[in-house]
C-alpha positions as CSV (number, residue, x, y, z in Angstrom):
1,M,-5.1,52.9,-16.7
2,T,-6.0,49.6,-18.4
3,R,-2.5,48.2,-18.3
4,T,-2.0,49.4,-14.7
5,A,-5.3,47.7,-13.6
6,A,-4.3,44.5,-15.4
7,R,-1.0,44.4,-13.7
8,L,-2.6,45.0,-10.3
9,R,-5.0,42.1,-11.0
10,Q,-2.1,39.8,-12.0
11,R,-0.2,40.7,-8.8
12,N,-3.3,40.1,-6.7
13,R,-3.8,36.7,-8.3
14,T,-0.1,35.9,-7.7
15,L,-0.3,37.0,-4.1
16,W,-3.4,35.1,-3.3
17,F,-2.0,32.0,-5.1
18,W,1.0,32.0,-2.7
19,V,-1.2,32.8,0.3
20,F,-3.1,29.6,-0.3
21,V,-0.4,27.4,-1.8
22,G,2.6,28.7,0.2
23,P,1.9,27.0,3.5
24,F,1.5,23.6,1.8
25,V,4.7,24.1,-0.3
26,L,6.6,25.1,2.9
27,G,5.2,22.0,4.8
28,L,6.2,19.7,1.9
29,V,9.7,21.1,1.8
30,V,10.2,21.1,5.6
31,F,8.6,17.7,6.4
32,T,9.3,15.8,3.2
33,Y,12.1,17.0,1.1
34,V,14.5,18.0,3.9
35,P,14.1,14.7,5.8
36,L,14.7,12.8,2.5
37,A,17.8,14.8,1.7
38,W,19.0,14.4,5.3
39,S,18.4,10.6,5.2
40,V,20.5,10.3,2.0
41,W,23.3,12.4,3.6
42,L,23.2,10.3,6.8
43,S,23.5,7.0,4.7
44,F,27.1,7.9,4.0
45,F,28.2,8.4,7.6
46,D,28.7,6.4,10.7
47,A,25.6,7.7,12.6
48,H,25.2,5.8,15.8
49,N,22.9,7.6,18.2
50,T,23.2,10.9,16.4
51,V,21.8,12.7,13.4
52,T,24.8,15.0,13.1
53,P,27.7,12.6,12.4
54,D,31.2,13.5,11.4
55,T,32.7,10.1,10.3
56,F,32.3,9.6,6.6
57,V,32.2,6.0,5.6
58,G,31.1,6.2,1.9
59,L,29.2,3.2,0.7
60,D,30.1,1.0,3.7
61,N,26.5,1.2,5.0
62,Y,25.1,0.0,1.7
63,T,27.6,-2.8,1.5
64,A,26.9,-4.0,5.0
65,L,23.2,-3.9,4.4
66,L,23.3,-5.9,1.3
67,K,25.4,-8.5,3.1
68,D,22.9,-8.6,6.1
69,D,20.8,-11.8,5.8
70,A,18.1,-10.1,7.9
71,F,17.7,-7.3,5.3
72,T,17.6,-9.7,2.3
73,S,15.1,-11.8,4.3
74,S,12.9,-8.8,4.8
75,L,12.8,-8.3,1.0
76,W,11.7,-12.0,0.6
77,T,9.0,-11.3,3.2
78,F,7.8,-8.4,1.0
79,C,7.7,-10.7,-2.1
80,V,5.6,-13.3,-0.3
81,F,3.3,-10.6,1.0
82,T,3.0,-9.0,-2.4
83,L,2.2,-12.5,-3.9
84,F,-0.7,-12.9,-1.5
85,I,-2.1,-9.4,-1.1
86,V,-2.0,-8.0,-4.7
87,P,-4.0,-10.6,-6.5
88,A,-6.5,-11.0,-3.5
89,T,-7.1,-7.2,-3.2
90,Y,-7.4,-6.8,-7.0
91,A,-10.0,-9.6,-7.3
92,A,-11.9,-8.5,-4.3
93,S,-12.1,-4.9,-5.2
94,L,-13.0,-5.6,-8.8
95,A,-15.8,-8.0,-7.7
96,L,-17.2,-5.4,-5.2
97,A,-17.1,-2.7,-7.9
98,L,-19.0,-4.9,-10.4
99,M,-21.6,-5.8,-7.8
100,V,-22.1,-2.2,-6.6
101,N,-22.2,-0.9,-10.2
102,R,-25.1,-3.3,-11.0
103,L,-27.3,-2.0,-8.2
104,R,-30.2,0.2,-9.1
105,R,-31.1,1.2,-5.5
106,A,-29.0,2.2,-2.5
107,Q,-25.9,2.2,-4.6
108,A,-24.4,5.1,-2.6
109,F,-25.2,3.3,0.7
110,Y,-23.4,0.1,-0.3
111,R,-20.5,2.1,-1.8
112,S,-20.0,3.9,1.5
113,V,-20.3,0.6,3.5
114,F,-17.6,-1.1,1.5
115,F,-15.4,2.0,1.6
116,L,-15.7,2.6,5.3
117,P,-12.9,0.2,6.4
118,A,-10.5,2.4,4.4
119,A,-11.0,5.1,6.9
120,C,-10.1,2.8,9.8
121,S,-6.7,3.0,11.5
122,Y,-4.4,0.2,10.5
123,V,-3.3,-0.1,14.2
124,V,-6.9,-0.4,15.4
125,A,-7.7,-2.9,12.8
126,A,-4.6,-5.0,13.6
127,L,-5.4,-5.0,17.2
128,I,-9.0,-6.2,16.6
129,W,-7.7,-9.0,14.3
130,K,-5.1,-9.9,17.0
131,M,-7.3,-9.7,20.2
132,S,-10.7,-10.7,18.9
133,L,-10.7,-12.6,15.7
134,F,-7.4,-14.5,15.7
135,N,-6.6,-14.5,19.3
136,G,-4.9,-17.9,19.4
137,V,-7.0,-18.9,22.5
138,R,-10.5,-20.2,23.0
139,F,-11.8,-16.6,23.3
140,G,-10.9,-15.8,19.7
141,L,-13.7,-15.8,17.2
142,A,-11.8,-18.0,14.7
143,N,-11.0,-20.7,17.3
144,T,-14.5,-20.6,18.6
145,L,-15.8,-21.4,15.2
146,L,-13.2,-24.2,14.9
147,G,-14.4,-25.6,18.2
148,Y,-17.9,-26.0,16.9
149,V,-16.6,-28.4,14.3
150,D,-14.3,-30.2,16.8
151,V,-11.0,-28.8,15.3
152,D,-8.1,-28.1,17.6
153,Q,-7.3,-24.5,18.4
154,V,-4.7,-22.7,16.3
155,A,-2.1,-20.3,17.6
156,W,-2.5,-18.1,14.5
157,L,0.3,-15.6,15.0
158,S,2.9,-17.9,16.4
159,T,2.5,-21.0,14.2
160,T,5.2,-21.1,11.5
161,D,4.5,-24.6,10.1
162,P,2.1,-24.1,8.5
163,P,2.5,-20.3,8.5
164,W,-1.0,-19.3,9.6
165,Y,0.2,-15.8,10.4
166,W,-0.1,-15.0,6.7
167,L,-3.8,-15.6,6.9
168,V,-4.1,-12.9,9.6
169,I,-1.9,-10.4,8.0
170,V,-3.5,-10.7,4.5
171,T,-7.1,-10.7,5.7
172,V,-6.6,-7.5,7.8
173,R,-4.9,-5.7,4.9
174,L,-7.6,-7.0,2.5
175,W,-10.4,-5.7,4.7
176,L,-8.7,-2.3,5.1
177,Q,-8.0,-1.5,1.4
178,A,-10.5,-3.4,-0.8
179,G,-13.0,-0.7,-0.5
180,F,-10.6,2.1,-1.6
181,Y,-9.6,0.2,-4.7
182,M,-13.3,-0.6,-5.3
183,I,-14.0,3.1,-5.7
184,L,-11.2,3.3,-8.4
185,F,-12.7,0.4,-10.3
186,L,-16.2,2.0,-9.9
187,A,-14.9,5.2,-11.5
188,G,-13.5,3.2,-14.4
189,L,-16.7,1.2,-14.8
190,Q,-18.8,4.4,-15.0
191,R,-16.6,5.7,-17.7
192,I,-17.3,2.9,-20.1
193,S,-19.8,4.0,-22.8
194,P,-23.1,2.2,-22.7
195,T,-23.1,2.1,-26.5
196,L,-20.4,-0.7,-26.3
197,Y,-22.7,-2.9,-24.4
198,E,-25.6,-2.1,-26.7
199,A,-23.4,-3.0,-29.7
200,A,-22.4,-6.2,-28.1
201,A,-26.0,-7.1,-27.5
202,V,-26.8,-6.5,-31.1
203,D,-23.9,-8.7,-32.2
204,G,-25.3,-11.5,-30.0
205,A,-22.8,-11.4,-27.1
206,R,-24.2,-13.2,-24.0
207,P,-24.3,-11.1,-20.9
208,G,-22.0,-12.1,-18.1
209,W,-18.6,-13.6,-18.6
210,Q,-18.4,-13.1,-22.3
211,V,-19.3,-9.4,-22.1
212,F,-16.9,-8.9,-19.1
213,R,-14.1,-10.6,-20.9
214,H,-14.3,-8.8,-24.2
215,I,-15.7,-5.4,-23.2
216,T,-15.6,-4.5,-19.5
217,F,-12.1,-5.9,-18.6
218,P,-10.3,-4.4,-21.6
219,Q,-11.9,-1.0,-20.9
220,L,-10.6,-1.2,-17.4
221,R,-7.0,-1.6,-18.5
222,A,-5.8,1.9,-17.3
223,T,-7.5,1.5,-14.0
224,S,-6.1,-2.0,-13.5
225,V,-2.5,-0.7,-14.2
226,A,-2.9,2.1,-11.6
227,V,-4.4,-0.3,-9.0
228,V,-1.6,-2.8,-9.4
229,L,1.0,-0.1,-9.2
230,L,-0.5,1.3,-6.0
231,L,-0.9,-2.2,-4.5
232,V,2.7,-3.0,-5.0
233,I,3.9,0.3,-3.6
234,N,1.7,-0.1,-0.5
235,A,3.0,-3.6,0.0
236,F,6.5,-2.3,0.1
237,Q,5.4,0.2,2.8
238,A,3.7,-2.4,5.0
239,F,4.5,-1.8,8.7
240,D,1.5,-1.1,11.0
241,E,-0.2,-4.5,10.6
242,F,3.0,-6.5,10.8
243,Y,4.3,-4.7,13.8
244,N,1.0,-4.6,15.8
245,L,0.1,-8.2,14.9
246,L,3.3,-10.0,15.6
247,S,5.2,-7.9,18.1
248,D,4.7,-8.4,21.9
249,A,6.4,-7.7,25.2
250,R,9.3,-10.0,24.1
251,G,9.8,-8.0,20.8
252,Y,9.3,-9.0,17.2
253,P,9.7,-12.6,16.0
254,P,12.4,-13.5,13.5
255,Y,9.8,-14.4,10.8
256,A,7.6,-12.2,8.7
257,R,9.7,-9.1,9.1
258,P,9.2,-6.7,6.1
259,P,11.7,-4.0,5.2
260,L,10.2,-1.2,7.2
261,V,10.1,-3.3,10.4
262,Y,13.7,-4.2,9.8
263,L,14.6,-0.6,9.4
264,Y,12.6,0.4,12.4
265,Y,14.6,-1.9,14.6
266,T,17.9,-1.0,12.9
267,A,17.4,2.8,13.3
268,L,15.5,2.9,16.6
269,G,16.5,-0.3,18.3
270,Q,19.3,-0.7,20.8
271,G,22.0,0.2,18.4
272,Q,20.2,3.1,16.9
273,N,22.3,2.9,13.8
274,L,20.8,5.8,11.9
275,G,23.4,5.6,9.1
276,L,22.6,2.0,8.4
277,G,18.9,2.7,8.6
278,S,19.0,5.6,6.3
279,A,20.9,3.5,3.8
280,G,18.2,0.9,4.0
281,A,15.5,3.6,3.5
282,V,17.4,4.9,0.4
283,L,17.7,1.3,-1.0
284,L,14.0,0.7,-0.4
285,A,13.0,3.9,-2.2
286,L,15.2,3.0,-5.1
287,I,13.7,-0.5,-5.3
288,I,10.2,1.0,-5.2
289,A,11.1,3.5,-7.9
290,V,12.6,0.8,-10.1
291,V,9.7,-1.6,-9.7
292,T,7.2,1.2,-10.3
293,V,8.9,2.4,-13.5
294,G,9.4,-1.3,-14.6
295,Q,5.7,-2.0,-14.2
296,A,4.7,1.2,-15.9
297,R,6.8,0.4,-18.9
298,W,5.6,-3.3,-18.9
299,F,2.0,-2.2,-19.0
300,G,2.6,0.6,-21.4
301,L,1.3,3.3,-19.0
302,G,1.2,6.7,-20.7
303,R,1.9,5.1,-24.1
304,K,-0.2,6.5,-27.0
305,E,-2.5,3.9,-28.5
306,A,-2.3,3.3,-32.2
307,D,-5.0,4.9,-34.2
């Protein structure tokens, strides 16, 4: 009877496990793995206006993509965007985390306030930046402030020399994601043992930059690596702010076109070349994987520290 009861309990646990987990696994397979596999399959076919092609072209889509100046230019756009947004977000989120962590009152309130933009839609935020803050006409907040100091109005999103559109794109992304990474840094700060700071004070370390440099920052190494990895991956996946800020009734301008915007117009534009778009998606996924693994190895993520 004991063995039978144990088997029944084990079966019940297994059954309830699949009752709760099964729908999520099914959704992951149907909506993630199957589309990924289908995209890889499409990349080897001539798939114009169809997702069930029959003309096998091998690596022709990949060759054509690598020879396309628009695609290589989109990768350069990503590099510029990453150069701006990764250091800016890292510094802003770390600074916010340090300030909130020092608070003795209303810490939860300020943590929620700074995190709140992370819950905002990228589309909504981009439209606010485009229509209200950097409108490019006298009704925009930025140009209104410039008018107070007798500075000419700036067409923020259409001026390419100097490229003021980068200011708009970077600030909206910075506002949206700094609060999220602040939470990660806060978690890292709260894991630092207070005894380290007490020992530093006993040894005569001055509070402020000296303590931050020799104790706080080294203790945040694992968190910093994770934040940088996530920032680079998210930069590769940038689409909403670029598309909603720069596109209009005439279409998308030839500048500041990241990889996902390029693939969007390739796969869903007039030509609807799904084979070429799928090849681009596969290449982008491979680039993200290589960059992520390279960063992880460079920073020693997961490496056991010496005793």
